[in-house]
N, C-alpha and C positions, 0 to 999 in steps of 0.2 A: 504493499500500500504506499501511497505517496500523498503529499498535500494536494497535488494536481487531481488525483483521483477522488480525494475528499471533496474538493470544489465540484467535480463532476457528479458525484453521488448527491451533493446538495442542490443540484439543479442547474449549475452553470454548464451550458452545453459544450463550450470549448475553452481550453486552458493551453497557454503556451508556458512551458516551465523549463527549468534547466535541471539537469541531473546532478550537477555539482556547482560549487561557487566558480563564477566566471569573472574575469576582468571587466571592470566597469566601462572602460572605454570600448572594448570589443562588444559588449552587450549593447551599449548605446548605438554603435554603428550598425550592428545587425538588426536591431529593433527599428531604427529609422528606415532602413531599406525594407524591412518586412512590411511596415505600414505603407511605404510607397508602393509596393507591389500589390497590397490589398486595395489601395485606392485605384490602381489600374485595372482592378476587377479580377485578379487572380484568386483562386481558391486558397484557403488558409495553409494547408500543408504545402501546396506548390509555392506560395509566397515565402514561407519559411525556408524551404529548400533553395529557392532562388537567392534569398538574402544570404544564406550560408555559403552558397557558391560564389556570390559576389565578394564576400569577405575573403574567401580563400584566394580569389583572384587578385584582390587589392593587397593582401598581406600574405604572399606566398610563403614566407618563412615562418609565419605564426604557427605554433603548435596546435594540434587539433583540440586541445583542452580549451581553446579560446572560442571555438565556433561549434564543436560537435555536441555540446551539452544540451542544446535546445531541442525540445520535442513538442509536438502538438497532440493533445488529448482531445479527440473530438472529430468532426467531420471535415471534409475538404471543400464545403460549400463556399462560394464567394461571399464577402461581406459587402454590403451596400453602404459605404461611407458617404456621409454628406459633405459636400465641399463647403468650407468655411468661407463666409463672406469677408472680403478684406476690411470691411467697415465693422468695428467692434462697438457695442452699446455705449461703452465709456467714452467714445469719440464724440458722441452727441453732446456731451456736457459743455465743450467749449462754445460751439455755435449757439446753443440754447442760452448760455451765460451772456453772450454778446447781445442777443436779442432782448433779453430781459434788461440788460443795462441800458440798451438804447431806448427801450420803451419807458423805463424810469426816468431817464434823462430827459426825454421828450415831454413827459407829463410835468416834470418840475420846471422845465423851460416855459411851457404853456401857462403854468400856474404863476410864475414870476411876471410874465408878460401881462396877464390878466389883472394882476394886483396893482 
């Protein structure tokens, strides 16, 4: 039994796990490529295999302990990831603040002119 299987039994349909402790930088590079391949529409197992293959090609002298630990527990169906909008909700704060400030300034100016 493994922690990945425990998640699977708890209802999580797919788990990517490592069989041993892996270097953080290697993990980051492989997972970034894995998600890129998922976003392209590849199945989960195919995307993971492609990410590991890519890592081996980019780092030919890296030992297998840096890339071979990652496994997928689950199916190979593609994941339909939503593309994130380049505009984030927090970006609206600036323009809204400018509009509110302009409105307040305009009302104060009209009140001074009327007085």
